[in-house]
C-alpha positions in Angstrom: 88.4 107.3 124.1 87.1 105.2 121.3 84.3 102.9 122.3 86.1 99.7 121.1 89.2 100.4 123.2 88.5 98.9 127.1 89.1 100.6 129.8 91.0 99.3 133.0 91.4 100.4 136.6 94.9 102.0 136.6 93.5 104.5 133.7 90.1 105.4 135.5 92.1 106.0 138.6 94.6 108.2 137.2 94.7 111.6 138.9 96.0 115.0 138.4 98.8 114.6 140.9 100.4 112.0 138.8 99.5 108.7 140.6 98.0 105.9 138.6 99.3 103.9 135.6 102.6 106.2 135.3 103.2 105.6 139.1 102.8 101.7 138.4 105.6 102.1 135.9 108.0 103.3 138.1 107.1 106.7 139.2 105.9 109.9 138.0 108.2 111.7 136.0 108.4 114.0 132.8 107.6 111.5 130.5 104.1 110.6 131.9 102.5 111.8 129.0 104.2 109.2 126.9 103.7 106.3 129.1 99.8 107.4 129.0 99.9 107.2 125.4 101.6 103.9 125.0 99.1 102.3 127.7 96.4 103.5 125.7 97.8 101.9 122.8 99.0 98.6 124.4 95.4 98.0 125.8 94.3 98.0 122.2 97.1 95.8 121.0 97.4 93.6 124.0 101.0 94.4 125.0 102.4 95.7 128.1 103.7 99.5 128.0 105.1 98.9 131.5 107.0 95.7 130.6 108.7 96.9 127.3 108.2 100.7 126.8 107.2 99.8 123.5 103.9 98.9 121.8 103.6 96.3 118.9 101.7 96.6 116.0 98.2 94.3 116.3 98.3 91.4 114.0 95.1 89.8 112.3 94.3 86.6 110.7 92.7 86.0 107.6 93.3 89.4 105.5 92.4 92.7 106.3 88.8 92.1 104.9 87.8 90.0 107.8 85.7 86.7 107.5 83.3 86.3 104.4 81.5 83.1 103.1 80.8 81.6 99.7 81.7 82.9 96.2 82.2 86.4 97.6 84.5 85.5 100.2 87.0 83.6 97.4 86.7 86.7 94.9 87.1 89.2 97.9 90.3 87.1 99.5 92.0 87.0 96.3 91.3 90.6 95.8 93.6 91.3 98.7 96.7 90.1 97.0 96.0 90.9 93.3 93.9 94.1 93.6 91.1 92.4 91.4 88.1 90.6 92.1 89.3 87.4 90.0 89.5 84.5 91.9 92.6 82.3 92.2 91.8 80.1 89.3 90.9 82.7 87.0 93.0 84.8 84.8 92.3 88.7 84.7 90.9 89.9 81.3 90.3 93.6 82.3 90.5 94.9 86.0 90.7 98.7 87.6 89.3 100.6 90.6 87.2 103.3 90.2 87.2 105.9 92.9 85.2 103.4 95.3 84.7 100.4 93.8 86.9 97.5 91.9 85.5 96.2 88.4 86.9 93.0 86.9 86.4 90.8 83.8 87.8 87.2 84.7 88.3 84.6 82.5 88.7 80.6 83.3 90.9 78.7 82.7 92.4 81.1 80.1 91.8 84.3 78.4 91.6 82.8 74.9 89.8 80.0 72.6 89.6 77.7 75.6 87.8 80.1 77.9 84.9 78.3 79.7 84.2 80.7 81.8 83.8 84.8 81.7 82.9 86.5 84.9 82.0 90.2 85.6 82.4 91.6 89.1 81.8 94.8 90.8 82.3 95.7 94.2 85.2 95.9 96.9 87.7 93.7 98.2 85.3 92.9 101.3 81.8 92.5 99.0 81.4 91.7 95.6 78.1 93.7 94.9 77.5 92.4 91.5 78.4 89.2 89.5 77.4 88.0 86.0 79.1 84.7 85.0 78.5 83.3 81.1 79.6 79.9 80.4 79.8 77.2 77.9 76.4 75.7 79.1 74.6 78.5 80.8 73.6 80.6 77.6 74.7 84.0 79.2 76.7 85.6 76.6 78.8 89.3 76.6 78.7 91.4 73.5 81.6 93.6 72.3 81.8 96.3 69.6 84.1 99.5 68.8 83.1 102.7 68.1 84.7 106.4 67.4 85.0 108.5 70.2 87.1 111.7 69.0 89.2 112.1 66.1 92.0 109.6 66.2 90.2 107.6 69.1 88.0 104.9 69.0 86.4 103.0 72.4 86.3 99.2 72.7 83.1 98.0 74.7 82.1 94.9 76.3 78.9 94.6 78.2 76.3 92.4 79.4 72.4 92.9 79.6 70.0 92.1 82.7 66.8 92.9 81.3 66.7 96.5 79.9 69.9 97.5 81.9 73.1 97.3 80.4 76.6 97.0 82.2 79.4 98.2 80.3 83.1 98.1 80.3 85.1 100.3 78.2 88.5 101.1 77.0 89.5 104.4 74.7 92.8 104.0 72.6 94.0 106.7 70.5 95.6 110.0 71.2 92.4 112.0 71.4 90.9 110.1 74.1 88.7 112.3 76.7 89.7 109.7 79.3 90.7 106.0 79.2 88.7 103.1 80.5 85.7 102.8 82.9 82.5 101.5 83.7 78.9 102.1 83.1 75.3 101.2 83.6 72.8 102.3 81.1 69.1 101.8 80.0 67.8 102.5 76.5 67.1 106.1 77.3 70.1 107.4 79.4 73.4 106.8 81.2 72.5 105.7 84.7 75.9 105.7 86.1 79.5 106.0 84.7 82.8 106.1 86.6 86.4 106.1 85.2 89.0 103.8 86.0 91.6 105.9 88.3 95.5 105.2 89.2 96.2 104.7 92.8 97.6 102.1 95.2 95.1 99.0 93.6 97.1 97.7 90.8 95.2 98.1 87.4 94.7 96.2 84.3 92.6 99.0 82.6 92.5 96.9 79.0 91.0 94.3 77.5 93.0 91.0 77.1 94.1 90.9 73.8 94.0 86.9 74.0 90.0 87.0 75.1 89.1 89.8 71.9 90.8 91.6 69.5 89.1 95.0 68.6 89.4 96.2 64.8 87.9 99.6 63.5 84.1 98.4 64.1 82.3 95.5 64.9 82.9 93.8 61.5 86.7 93.4 61.8 86.7 93.0 65.6 87.5 89.2 66.5 86.3 87.4 69.4 88.6 84.7 70.5 85.9 82.6 72.6 82.3 81.8 71.9 81.4 83.7 75.0 81.6 87.2 73.4 79.7 88.0 70.7 80.4 91.0 68.4 77.7 93.1 67.2 77.0 96.9 66.3 75.1 98.7 69.3 74.9 102.5 70.4 76.0 102.6 74.2 75.8 106.5 74.6 79.2 107.0 74.2 78.6 110.9 73.7 77.4 111.0 77.3 80.0 108.7 78.6 83.1 110.3 76.8 82.0 114.0 76.4 80.6 114.7 79.7 82.3 112.6 82.0 79.5 112.2 84.2 80.1 110.0 87.3 78.2 109.2 90.3 80.4 106.4 92.1 
């Protein structure tokens, strides 16, 4: 028995001769085992197996993630319905699940020239583990560029820096892409983490909103539609991310 299932006296008093809970439900018979199973489940859900012979599925309030607080609660609560870490008043500019996490890029109030805030969030529906927010007033900005990955393929990239650590979102386009979109963490010397976007039950928008940025063939002809993204040439170790496919999370 699981530790979180309460034990009642009829169950502890159930003997091998068939007396106990089944007897209380109307006598011992060949379906005693079914009654016992229903009783165990009904104790957890707060219903009566004897009264109805059925077990109702327990209901919880506040979503599957339970209670959280602050900005993490807002993002996580919205993730339950949308599959992203964007909040209710934000527009999804990029979002996808990896094997274990969700990464989202969220614009406010829109993903376009009027965007006043751009937020990167990484974590789960229950907990945002990393958040970076650029606004028109706080001086924080995202960088963007595009680089070739293979014949006929190019990688759109958007990132922000914290010290010498870079947090990178990628989207590969073209028929020869080794894989599609993903998230990576790197420093000037190596890739620290790389994870691919995956298909699954969580909805995915594993591409950058064209209302936010329009990628060309290189940094020179890539056009950002918001002051929160600055285009520049940059080497983001794509040879490691898109050739070895190294993944750690």
